[in-house]
Residue, then its C-alpha position, 0 to 999 in steps of 0.5 A: m806505167t807506159k803509154g803510146a805507140t811507135a813514133p821516135r823523137r830526137s834530132g839527127g846529126s852527121r858522122g864525125s871525122g873520128g868515126t863517131p856515129p850521128e845522133p839518131d832519131y830515137v825515143q829518149l826519156l833521160t839524157p846523158d847528163g841525167e836530165r829527164v825529158s818528155h816524149p809525146d808517146y812514151s813515159v814512165d812513172f817510177s817511184d824513188e825506190e824503183l829508180r834506185g832499184l834500176y841503178r842497183d840492177l845496172v851496177t850489179v849486172r856490170k860488176l858480175d859481167a866484169e867478173a866473168t870477163a876476168l874469170q875467162r882471162q884467167g882460164e876459168l871460162g872457155i869464152w865470155a860475151s860481155l854486155l859492157g855498155q848495153e846494161a840499160a837496154q837489157v835491164g830496161s827491157g828485162r824489167a818491162l817483162r811481166s811474169q807471164d811473158m817469155a824471153f828468147p835470148t842470144y848468148r849475151e843477155h846476162g842482164v835480162l837473165y838477172c832481171r828474170g831472177i835466174d841465178p847468175i852462176m848459170p851462164l858461167s857454168l855453160f861457158r865453163g863447160v860443166d853443163q848445158g845451161g841449167w835453168d828451166p826455161v818454162a819455170n823461169k820464162f827465159n829460154l836457154y842461151t842460143i849460140v846460132i846467130g838469129a835462130q832464137t827469133l824463129h823459136a820465139t815466133g813459133y812460141a808466140m804463134g802457139i800461145a796465140k792459138d792457145g787463146k792466151v792473147g787479147t786481154d790485159d793479163g795475156e802473154a807476150v814474147i820477146a826475142y833478143f838479137g844484135d844488129g849483125a843478126t838482122s842479116q841472117g835469113d832466120v831473122n827475116e823469116a821470123f819477121i815474115w811469119s810473125s807478121v802474117f800470123h800476127a804473132p804476139v812477139v817483140f823483136f828487140c835488136q840491140n844495135n851495138q854498132y858492130a857485128i863482131s868487126e863489121p860496122l853497122e853501115r856494112q849491114t844496112r842502108i837504112p835505120l834497122f827499125q825501119r825494116a819493120a815497115g817492109f814486113g807489115f808491122p811497126g818499128v821504133r828506135v830507142d836510146g839503148n843507153d837510157v834505161l827509162a826509155c828502154y823500159a817504156v818502149t818495151r812495156a808498150a810493145l809487149d802490152n800491144a802484143r798481148l792485146g793481140q796487136g801483133p809484132t813490133l821491132i825495137e832497135a835499141y841504139t847502144y854500143r858495145m864498149g868491150a870486145h864481141t867476145t873474149s876471143d875478139d880484139p876490137t882495137r883492130y877495127r874501131v878507133s879510140s875516139e869512137v869509144e870515148a864518145w860513147q863513154a860520155k853516154d854511159p847508161i849507169a852514169r846517167v842514172r846516177a846523175l838523175l838520182t843525184r840531181e833529184q836528191i833521190a840518193s846519197d853517196d852512202f847509197f852509191d857506196a853501199v850499192d858498189a859494195d854489195a855488187k862487189a861482194e856478189a861478184v866475189r861470191l860468184r867467183e868462189r862458186v865458179l872455182n868450186m864447180p865440180d868437173p862433170d863425169p865424161s860419161q854424161i854425154f850419153e845421157n838424155v840423148y833419147v827419151e826412151g834410151s837406145p841400144l846403140v847409145d848404151a853400147e857406145r857408153k859401155q865402150f867409152e867407160a871401159y876405155a876410160a877405166s883402162f887409164e890409171g885413176g879412171a876417167h878424167 
């Protein structure tokens, strides 16, 4: 499906007076107008059905994300980190994973989670506060969400070192690891330590940085003086920048990097150059630190619109298909809302469970004390 190494391609530009970022050098296979373009090092060979499937993924993921944002605004979730604008980076890289590969997310990889076949209710139960995220990381090859910025890169590196020591690297059916993080996380010590360890131990890990231009309210130029992907060279492994709003390019670059890792060629840093269209989280107000003209410029590069333009241009899909996808996504979002509203509240005494594998007399005593206190109220614990 893919081939190649790491050389990016595209002409550059300069920052406009309205705050619009320059057009960077990056790998691109699909323009914002929906036109297929070639690249000397990367390509994809999707069938018409696979292209329609990617469009369906993108639309569904965006709709579910929008529903989660609405639920938080209505007081049904404590907080939500939207992926609006980053769908192509997540769906493209998520679909590039093979079944044996392991992913380590932040708290925003709802699109990757969807591509791994995990029930989309899972992260909502976490942010509703009824559990700690209920999926099995081993069975789903997708670790639990990580709130601590950048910590998952060390987890991923350690896991990758482990599968290498277990001899699961070096063949076409070997395993690889991918770690997701944002541009702001590249300033964290954990991320740079992960780069060092993965390089020195030649770990089969792909670092996938979604550069959405802002670390909460800090713009990219406050994080780095050089393009983020170029940092990889200082640690001794390749880096590549990809158009993060191009689902085809994100797939091709990620699949190539993962295959290189599984074959024993060590780590790669991918910088997916994209944009966070909404707030950092639902507790953030992006109008305080960025201008509307910048947002409008990125709206013209919408990842879903360009795939729709491709399908229309090449007569791969009709209006009936697009209408059906929209209807299905809306129905799935309605079902998600209903399930969230019907979630039972957890028993408060559950906080004492799973503290120690073999139990603890102290925890047992504290639990009895808490339950007696809760029972002293009319109606019991609430």
